[in-house]
N, C-alpha and C positions, 0 to 999 in steps of 0.2 A: 504494500500500500504506500503510495507516494505521500510523504508528509508535507503538507502545505501550511506554512506559518501564516501567510497573509496574501491577499490579492488586493491590488492597488490599481486604480484607474486615474489617469491624469489627462485632462482636457484643456487645450489652449484654443481660444477662438480669436481670430484676428479680424478687426473691423476697420483699421486704419494703418496704412503703411506708407512711409515717405510723404506724409501729409495728404495723402489721397485716400478716399474711401474705398474699401474692398467690398465689391458687390458681386456675388453674394459673399458673406463672411466665410472664412476658411477655418475649419476645425482640424487640429492635429490631436490625435488620440493615442495614448499608450495604455494597454492593459498588461499588467505585470503580475507574475506569481513569484513569491519568495518560497523556495522549496528547500527541504533538507537534501543535501547532496547524497544520492543513493550509493555512491562509491566511497564516501568519506570514511576514513579509518580502516580501510580494507587493504591498504598498500597498493601496489601496482596491480591493476586488474586488466588482463589481456583482452577479454571479450566483454565489451560494453553492451552488446546487442540485447541480452535478456532484459535489462532495465529500459533500454530504448523501446523495445516492443511493448513492455508492460506499462510504461508511463507516458510516452510522448503523444500517442493519439488522444488520450484523455486530457492531457495538459493543453494541447492545441484546442481541443473542443471547449474547455473551460475559458480560455482567453478569448476565443471567438464569441462565446456566449456573453462575456462581459463587454466586448466591443459593441454587440448588438443591443446592449442596454443604453448606449449613447447614440447610436445611429439606428435608422429604421430599416434600411435596405442596402443590399450590395451596390445599388446604383449610386449611393452617396459616396462611396469610396473611390477615389481616383489614384491614390498612391499608397504603397505599403512597404513594410520592411520588418525586420526582426532583430533581436539582440539577446545576448546572454552574458552574465558576469558570474564567474565562479569565485567563491571566497578564497582567501589566501591559503587555506590548507588543501585546496583542490587543485586538480590539473586543468590546464586550459582545454584539454580534450574533453573534460567533463562538461564544460559549458557548450562546446561544439556538439557533443553527443545529444544534447537536449534539443537543439534547433536545426541541425544539419541532417535532417531525415525527412523523407516524404511523409512519414507517419505523423510528424508535427506540422510541417509546412503546408501540406495539402489540406489540412483542416481549415487553415486560414485562406489559402489561395482559392479553394473551391467555394468557400462561403461568400467571398467577395467577387467571385467570377473573374479572377485574375489569371493571366497566362504568363506573365513575366517571371523571371527568376526573382526570388525574394532577396533583396540586398540585406546585408547583415553586418554586425560586429559581434565579436566574442572576445572577452578579455578577463583578466583577474583583477580583483580589487577588494577593498574593505568596505565597511559601512559608509554610506553616503557617496560612494563612487557613482559618477554620472553614467546613466544608461544612454548610450548614443545609438539612435535608431536611424540609419540611412534609409531613405525611401526612394522608390522610382515609380513611374506610372505603371499601373497594374496590368496593362496590356501592351505597353510600348516602352521598354526599359531605356530606349535611346532618347526619349522626349525630355529635353533639357528643362522645360518649365516645371517638371515634376521631380527634379533632383533636389530633394529636401533632406535636411537632417533635423531630427527632433530629439531634444535632450530633456531629461528629468532625473531626479534621484529619489531614493528612499533613505532617510537619515540613518536608519538602523539596519540596513541590509546592503550587501550580503554579509552575514556573519561568516566566520572562518569555515564553517561546515555547511554552507548554503550555496545555492545557485539562484540568481535572479534571472527569470526568463520573461521576455517581453515581445509583444507584437505592436506595431505602430501602423496607423492609418491616417490619411489626410483626405479631406473632402474637396480638395483642389490642389493646384500646384502652388508655386511661390506667388505671393501677391505681386501683380503687375510685372510678369516676366517679360524681359525685352533684350535678352542676349543672343537671340537667334536660335536656329535649329542646327544641330550638329551635321545633319545630312546636307543642308545648304552650305555650310562651311566647307564640307568635303568637295562639293561641286565647284565652289568658288576657288578652292585651292588646287583643283585638278586632281584630287585624290580619288575621284569616283567616276 
């Protein structure tokens, strides 16, 4: 049984950027679980798959459920990403194991009707470490307007024996994007 200490939802809504109104407003949302590291205290574990199979689908399902408490439908989500932070007594591979599996990621991707790769970060840290969730457009990972990074932290997590696992979603791209499209750049530079 996966031990979940807490679930946390963080919502940021932007109404004004650069002195100009954002219409419609854009929400960045992170749903986060603080879990006991299932490999903590066991020394080096060669095969992480039994815990991945046992815990990742349900963890993904829980975080998606929490996301849909903030949004009403998959149509609202334009960008998405994921992240994990392992506490200082864990291995970086433990954080990676929780999020780098279709058993976890497809719970999110399917729920929001995404086809892009879920961008990610995984790192080690102590309580209060910032969770950095890079996001891309859910169906076109090359769309620059949706290259977003959303950060937040939980003051008491992760503890040394925990893993923080997060998914992030945005209801739009960056406010007032105007740096152009990467495909257009490639054409202009003769690279395509």
